C-alpha positions as CSV (number, residue, x, y, z in Angstrom):
1,M,-106.8,16.4,53.9
2,A,-105.2,13.4,55.4
3,G,-107.9,10.4,55.6
4,D,-110.3,11.9,53.6
5,P,-110.6,9.5,50.0
6,A,-110.6,12.1,48.1
7,Q,-107.2,13.6,48.8
8,P,-103.5,12.1,48.6
9,E,-101.9,11.4,51.8
10,P,-98.9,13.6,53.2
11,G,-95.7,11.7,52.9
12,R,-97.3,8.0,52.4
13,D,-94.5,6.8,50.5
14,G,-91.7,8.6,52.7
15,A,-89.7,6.8,55.7
16,V,-91.7,8.9,58.3
17,S,-94.7,7.5,57.4
18,A,-93.4,3.9,56.9
19,A,-92.0,4.1,60.6
20,V,-95.5,5.7,62.1
21,K,-97.4,3.0,60.6
22,S,-95.8,0.5,61.0
23,R,-94.5,1.0,64.9
24,R,-95.7,-1.4,66.8
25,M,-94.9,-1.9,71.4
26,C,-92.8,-4.8,72.0
27,R,-93.2,-7.0,74.2
28,D,-90.6,-10.0,73.7
29,F,-87.3,-9.1,73.0
30,L,-84.1,-11.3,72.5
31,P,-81.5,-11.1,74.6
32,D,-79.0,-9.4,71.9
33,P,-77.0,-7.1,72.9
34,L,-76.7,-3.6,70.9
35,A,-73.7,-2.3,69.1
36,A,-72.1,0.1,71.0
37,G,-73.4,3.4,70.3
38,T,-76.7,2.4,69.3
39,V,-78.6,4.1,72.4
40,D,-76.1,7.2,72.4
41,G,-77.2,8.1,68.3
42,L,-80.7,7.0,69.1
43,L,-81.3,9.7,72.1
44,D,-78.9,12.6,70.3
45,L,-82.0,12.0,67.5
46,A,-84.5,11.5,69.9
47,R,-84.4,14.6,71.9
48,R,-84.7,16.7,69.4
49,A,-88.0,17.2,70.3
50,P,-90.3,20.5,70.6
51,S,-89.4,21.8,74.2
52,A,-91.5,25.0,75.3
53,G,-88.9,28.3,75.5
54,F,-86.6,25.7,74.3
55,T,-85.8,24.6,78.0
56,Q,-84.6,21.1,77.3
57,G,-85.0,20.5,80.9
58,L,-84.7,16.4,80.4
59,A,-82.4,13.7,80.8
60,F,-81.8,10.1,80.7
61,V,-80.4,7.1,82.5
62,T,-79.7,4.2,80.2
63,L,-78.6,0.7,81.2
64,E,-77.2,-1.4,78.7
65,R,-76.5,-5.5,80.2
66,P,-73.1,-6.0,79.9
67,S,-71.6,-7.2,76.6
68,A,-69.7,-11.2,77.4
69,G,-68.2,-11.1,74.5
70,G,-66.7,-7.3,75.3
71,G,-65.1,-7.9,78.3
72,G,-67.9,-7.9,80.6
73,D,-67.9,-11.1,82.1
74,G,-68.9,-10.5,85.7
75,A,-69.8,-7.5,85.5
76,P,-73.0,-6.3,87.0
77,D,-75.8,-5.9,84.8
78,P,-78.2,-2.7,85.6
79,V,-80.7,-4.0,83.5
80,A,-81.4,-7.3,85.5
81,A,-80.8,-5.0,88.7
82,Y,-84.1,-2.3,87.7
83,W,-86.0,-5.3,87.1
84,D,-84.8,-7.1,91.1
85,L,-86.1,-3.3,92.1
86,T,-89.3,-3.2,90.0
87,L,-90.7,-6.5,89.3
88,P,-89.1,-8.6,92.1
89,A,-89.1,-12.8,91.3
90,P,-91.6,-13.6,93.4
91,R,-94.0,-11.4,91.0
92,R,-92.3,-13.0,87.7
93,S,-94.5,-15.8,87.7
94,E,-97.8,-13.8,86.9
95,F,-96.4,-11.1,84.3
96,A,-98.2,-11.6,81.6
97,W,-94.4,-10.2,79.4
98,P,-91.7,-12.8,80.5
99,G,-89.8,-11.6,77.0
100,L,-89.9,-8.1,78.3
101,L,-87.0,-8.8,80.5
102,A,-84.5,-10.1,77.9
103,A,-84.2,-6.4,76.1
104,P,-80.5,-5.8,76.3
105,A,-81.3,-1.9,77.3
106,L,-83.5,0.3,78.8
107,V,-83.6,4.3,79.1
108,T,-85.3,5.9,81.7
109,L,-85.9,9.4,81.2
110,W,-87.0,12.3,83.7
111,V,-87.6,15.7,83.6
112,R,-86.9,19.1,86.0
113,P,-90.0,20.8,86.7
114,Q,-88.4,23.4,87.9
115,A,-86.5,24.8,84.5
116,W,-89.8,25.4,82.4
117,V,-90.7,27.8,85.9
118,E,-87.2,29.3,85.8
119,R,-87.0,29.2,81.9
120,Y,-90.6,31.6,81.6
121,A,-89.6,33.8,84.7
122,R,-86.9,35.3,82.4
123,A,-87.5,38.7,80.8
124,D,-88.0,37.1,77.6
125,K,-91.0,34.8,78.3
126,T,-92.7,36.8,81.5
127,R,-96.1,38.2,79.4
128,A,-97.1,34.3,79.6
129,Q,-97.2,34.8,83.3
130,L,-95.6,30.9,83.9
131,G,-92.7,31.6,85.9
132,G,-93.9,32.1,89.2
133,G,-94.0,28.3,90.4
134,E,-95.5,24.6,89.0
135,E,-99.3,25.4,89.7
136,A,-98.8,28.5,86.9
137,W,-99.0,26.1,84.3
138,P,-102.1,24.8,83.3
139,V,-100.5,22.2,80.7
140,P,-97.0,21.1,82.6
141,Y,-95.1,21.2,79.2
142,W,-92.6,19.3,80.9
143,W,-94.7,16.0,79.8
144,V,-95.7,17.7,76.8
145,D,-92.7,18.0,75.9
146,A,-90.7,14.9,77.5
147,G,-93.8,12.9,75.1
148,A,-92.2,14.4,72.2
149,V,-89.1,13.1,72.8
150,V,-90.3,9.1,73.9
151,Q,-92.0,9.6,70.4
152,N,-89.3,10.2,68.5
153,L,-87.3,7.5,70.0
154,L,-90.3,5.1,69.4
155,L,-90.5,6.1,65.9
156,L,-86.1,5.8,65.6
157,A,-86.4,2.5,67.1
158,E,-88.8,1.3,64.6
159,A,-86.5,2.1,61.6
160,D,-83.8,0.9,62.4
161,E,-85.6,-2.3,62.8
162,L,-85.7,-2.1,66.9
163,G,-88.5,-3.1,69.2
164,A,-88.8,-0.4,71.6
165,L,-91.6,-0.4,74.2
166,F,-92.8,2.8,76.8
167,F,-94.1,2.1,80.2
168,G,-94.7,3.6,83.0
169,M,-92.3,3.6,86.5
170,F,-96.0,4.6,88.6
171,E,-95.1,3.5,92.3
172,H,-91.5,2.3,91.9
173,E,-90.7,6.2,91.1
174,P,-88.9,6.7,94.2
175,A,-87.7,3.3,94.6
176,V,-85.7,4.0,90.5
177,A,-84.6,7.8,91.1
178,A,-82.9,6.7,94.6
179,H,-80.8,3.4,93.1
180,L,-79.8,5.5,90.0
181,A,-78.9,8.7,91.8
182,V,-80.9,10.8,90.5
183,P,-80.7,14.5,92.4
184,A,-83.4,15.6,93.8
185,G,-86.3,17.4,92.2
186,W,-86.1,15.7,89.0
187,R,-89.5,13.5,88.0
188,G,-89.7,10.2,85.9
189,V,-91.3,10.1,83.0
190,G,-90.9,6.1,82.8
191,T,-88.6,3.7,80.5
192,V,-88.4,2.9,77.1
193,A,-87.1,-0.7,76.5
194,L,-85.0,-1.3,73.4
195,G,-83.8,-4.5,71.9
196,R,-83.6,-6.6,68.3
197,P,-87.5,-8.3,68.0
198,A,-88.2,-11.6,69.5
199,P,-90.4,-13.4,66.3
200,G,-93.5,-12.3,67.1
201,G,-92.9,-9.7,69.7
202,R,-93.9,-6.7,67.9
203,R,-97.9,-7.3,68.3
204,P,-101.0,-5.2,69.2
205,S,-101.3,-5.3,72.9
206,R,-105.3,-6.7,73.7
207,S,-106.0,-2.1,74.8
208,A,-106.0,-2.1,70.7
209,R,-107.7,-4.7,69.1
210,A,-110.4,-2.4,69.2
211,G,-109.2,-0.8,66.7
212,R,-108.5,3.1,66.1
213,P,-112.0,5.2,65.7
214,P,-112.6,6.8,62.4
215,L,-110.7,10.4,61.6
216,A,-114.2,11.5,61.0
217,E,-115.3,10.8,64.7
218,Q,-112.4,12.8,65.7
219,R,-111.7,15.5,63.7
220,H,-113.7,18.5,63.5
221,R,-113.8,21.6,61.0
222,G,-113.9,24.7,62.3
223,R,-116.4,24.5,65.1
224,W,-116.9,21.2,67.5
225,A,-119.8,19.7,65.7
226,A,-122.5,17.2,67.2
227,R,-122.2,13.4,65.3
């Protein structure tokens, strides 16, 4: 098993293992624009995540700063507009991560919970008894499936030597949805900032300083055993 001293670590020399180990949230970005097609390429792979019933009830709204070198002079900056809405200028002096606002791209992720209900109301899924409404789901799998997509995106960014940070919309969700013309029935999962990391920008948060518990404290064999 992984983590046991006597056993080899699965894929320890592989690219996926390397990305998992080295990934850190990035909170300080360089303003350099990403190459054309970078965001679409990342999302095309990130969306290839597990999805209950292959529901695929998610969508992205991407925001990229206009490139001054690409004829974007004077064009509206959708990234700046996002921050104006969620972190107005008067509040920025107290913001702990000002370098986050330099990220050249933001990916907002949305799910339509009713899509999962509709999928499980079809004949091949009726035995699951999850097609009666969102309240029928003991675990709302739209959030689970979206989390898998986010993790894919974070690891793909790491593999491409990009910085990435996932953060929630929280109380700003309705305003962001209205600003981005998101249709009714869709819920905001969160936002991923993407860009080239500034020196020292990829570092653990204060919350991570405590470190992870030993695997032996989290892994139980056969049944949940008292420690």
